[in-house]
C-alpha positions in Angstrom: 59.5 21.3 135.7 61.8 18.5 134.4 64.2 20.7 133.6 64.2 23.1 136.6 64.2 19.4 138.3 67.5 18.7 136.8 69.0 22.5 137.8 67.8 22.0 141.3 69.6 18.9 141.3 72.8 19.5 139.4 73.1 23.1 141.7 73.2 20.8 144.9 75.9 19.2 147.0 73.8 17.5 149.9 70.5 15.8 148.0 68.4 13.8 151.1 65.6 11.8 149.1 62.3 10.7 151.5 60.3 7.8 150.1 56.8 6.8 150.8 54.3 4.3 149.9 54.2 5.6 146.3 57.6 4.6 145.7 57.0 0.8 146.5 53.2 0.8 145.0 55.3 1.4 141.6 56.8 -2.1 141.7 53.7 -3.7 142.0 53.4 -3.6 146.1 50.1 -3.2 147.5 49.9 -0.4 150.3 48.9 -2.9 153.1 46.2 -0.3 154.1 44.8 -0.5 150.9 41.0 -1.8 151.3 40.6 -3.0 147.6 43.0 -5.7 148.2 42.7 -9.5 149.2 44.3 -8.8 152.4 41.3 -6.8 154.2 38.8 -10.2 153.4 41.2 -12.3 155.8 42.8 -10.0 158.1 42.0 -6.4 159.4 45.3 -4.8 159.3 44.4 -2.4 161.8 43.6 -4.9 164.7 46.8 -7.0 163.7 49.6 -4.5 163.2 50.0 -4.1 166.6 52.2 -5.4 169.7 49.2 -6.7 171.4 48.3 -8.9 169.0 51.7 -10.3 168.8 51.2 -11.2 172.4 47.6 -12.4 172.6 46.9 -13.5 169.3 50.3 -15.0 167.7 49.0 -17.2 165.4 47.0 -14.6 163.2 49.4 -12.1 163.9 52.2 -14.6 162.1 49.3 -15.6 159.7 49.1 -12.0 158.8 52.8 -11.2 158.6 53.3 -14.5 156.6 51.3 -13.3 153.8 52.9 -9.6 153.8 56.4 -11.0 153.4 54.7 -13.5 150.6 53.4 -10.3 148.7 56.8 -8.6 149.0 59.0 -11.7 147.6 56.7 -11.5 144.4 57.7 -7.8 143.7 61.2 -6.3 143.3 63.1 -2.8 143.3 62.2 -0.9 140.1 64.1 1.8 138.1 63.7 4.4 140.1 65.1 2.5 143.3 68.3 1.7 140.8 68.7 5.2 139.6 68.7 6.1 143.7 71.3 3.6 144.5 73.6 4.6 141.6 73.2 8.2 143.0 74.3 7.3 146.0 77.3 5.6 144.6 78.6 8.2 142.6 78.2 10.6 145.6 75.0 12.8 143.8 72.9 11.8 147.1 73.9 11.8 150.6 71.0 9.0 151.9 67.8 8.0 151.7 65.1 8.3 154.7 62.1 5.8 153.8 58.5 5.3 155.6 58.4 1.7 153.6 59.4 -1.6 155.1 59.8 -3.8 152.0 63.8 -3.2 151.6 63.7 -2.5 148.2 66.3 0.4 148.9 68.7 -2.3 150.1 68.0 -4.9 147.4 68.4 -2.0 144.4 72.0 -1.3 146.4 71.7 1.9 148.3 74.0 1.8 151.7 72.7 4.8 153.5 69.2 4.1 154.1 67.2 5.2 157.3 64.0 3.1 157.6 61.7 4.7 159.8 59.6 1.9 160.4 61.9 -0.9 160.6 61.9 -3.6 157.7 60.8 -7.0 156.8 64.9 -7.7 155.9 65.0 -8.7 159.6 63.2 -11.6 161.1 64.1 -12.3 164.8 62.1 -14.2 168.2 60.4 -11.3 170.2 61.4 -13.3 173.2 64.7 -14.2 172.5 65.7 -12.6 169.8 67.4 -15.7 167.4 67.3 -14.1 164.1 65.6 -16.1 161.0 65.6 -16.2 157.3 62.7 -15.3 155.0 62.1 -18.9 154.3 61.8 -20.0 157.7 59.3 -17.8 158.4 57.1 -18.6 155.4 56.9 -22.3 156.8 53.4 -23.5 157.8 54.7 -23.8 161.4 56.9 -20.7 162.3 57.9 -20.8 166.3 61.1 -20.2 167.5 63.4 -23.1 169.3 62.4 -21.3 172.5 58.8 -21.1 171.8 58.6 -17.4 170.8 57.0 -15.7 168.4 59.2 -15.1 165.4 58.1 -11.4 163.9 59.5 -9.1 161.4 61.8 -6.1 162.3 59.2 -3.6 161.6 57.8 -1.1 164.3 54.1 -2.2 165.5 51.6 -0.1 166.7 52.4 0.4 170.6 56.3 0.4 170.1 58.8 2.9 170.3 60.2 4.1 166.9 63.6 3.6 166.6 65.2 6.3 168.2 68.9 5.8 166.4 67.2 5.7 163.0 65.4 8.9 163.6 68.3 10.9 164.8 70.4 9.6 162.1 67.5 11.0 159.8 67.4 13.9 161.2 70.6 14.7 160.8 70.6 14.1 157.2 67.5 16.2 156.9 69.6 19.0 158.7 72.4 19.0 155.9 70.7 18.9 153.1 70.6 21.6 150.8 67.7 19.7 148.5 65.3 17.5 150.0 63.3 15.4 147.4 59.7 13.4 148.4 59.1 10.6 146.5 55.6 9.0 146.8 54.6 10.5 150.2 51.3 11.9 151.3 53.2 13.2 154.2 50.2 13.0 156.6 52.2 10.2 159.1 54.2 11.9 161.7 56.6 12.1 163.2 58.0 11.1 160.0 56.6 14.0 157.9 58.8 16.4 160.4 61.8 15.8 157.9 60.5 17.6 154.8 60.0 20.9 157.2 63.3 20.4 159.0 65.2 20.5 155.8 63.1 23.4 154.5 63.8 25.3 157.8 67.2 24.7 157.2 67.4 26.3 154.2 67.0 22.9 151.8 65.1 23.3 148.3 62.2 21.3 148.4 61.0 18.9 145.4 57.5 16.7 146.2 57.1 14.2 143.6 53.6 12.5 144.6 50.4 12.0 142.6 48.3 13.3 144.9 48.5 16.9 146.8 50.1 16.9 150.3 49.8 19.3 153.2 53.4 20.4 152.4 52.9 21.5 149.0 53.0 25.3 149.8 56.6 25.0 151.1 57.9 23.3 148.4 60.2 25.1 145.4 59.0 22.3 142.9 55.9 19.8 142.7 55.7 17.2 140.4 52.2 15.2 140.1 51.7 14.1 136.6 54.4 12.0 136.2 55.3 8.5 138.3 58.4 8.3 140.5 60.2 5.8 137.9 59.5 8.3 134.7 61.0 11.3 136.9 64.1 9.2 137.9 64.6 7.9 134.3 64.0 11.3 132.5 66.5 13.3 135.1 69.0 10.2 134.6 69.1 10.5 131.0 69.2 14.4 131.1 72.2 13.8 133.1 74.0 11.5 131.6 
C-alpha cells in the first residue's frame, strides 16, 4: 500500500490534503465530542458549542472554551503536520483543507490552509470585534473592555459557515489531481463534499483513517492499519 501511495503522490501535480479529527488526536489532543474525557464531566458540549450559549449563558460558554483552549495549549503539531508543511514549501502539495480548529497546521508552517470551521488562533469580542491574545482569554475574568463576551474564532452551531473559505476550498478540490483524506470520518456535511468533488473532477482519492468511511467505495487507496504519522513519515523517507 505504501508503494502505491508513493506512486500516486509522485505522479500527481496538484495534491490537496483534507484533515479531520484523527489528525489532531495523534497529537494527543482529545476529540471534544469524546464522552470518555473529563470535559463531559463538567460541561455538555452539545449545549455550549452554539451561538445561543454565547448570548444567553456567557459565563459557562467562556469557561467551556477556556478549558478547550487550555487543552490545545498542552499539545502541539506532530511530525505529520510538519511533513505536510514541508511538502507545501517544496511545491508538492497545493494546500490543506481542514475540519480542525486547533491551528496545528499553521503552527507547523503550512500557509495555504482552509479552516472550514474557523480556528482557536483568533480570539475577539463578539460585540465590538476587538482582538485578544490567548493569555488574556485564559485569565479567570475574560470580558472585553466594552463589556462584550470574548470568543474563539470558530464556527458555532447556529452560525454561518465561512463562505469565502468554503469557496477557496472548493476551488482547491476542483483543481486537485490527487486528494488525500487524513483522519476524517467523512460524515460531517457540508465539509465531506470536497473528496467527492475532487473525485468527480477526475482526481485520485486516498483515504487514510482508522475506521471505514462512507466514501471508501470511491477511493483508489485505503489505509487503515497505520497511523497518519506513520504513513507520512514512511512516505517522506521513501521520497527523500
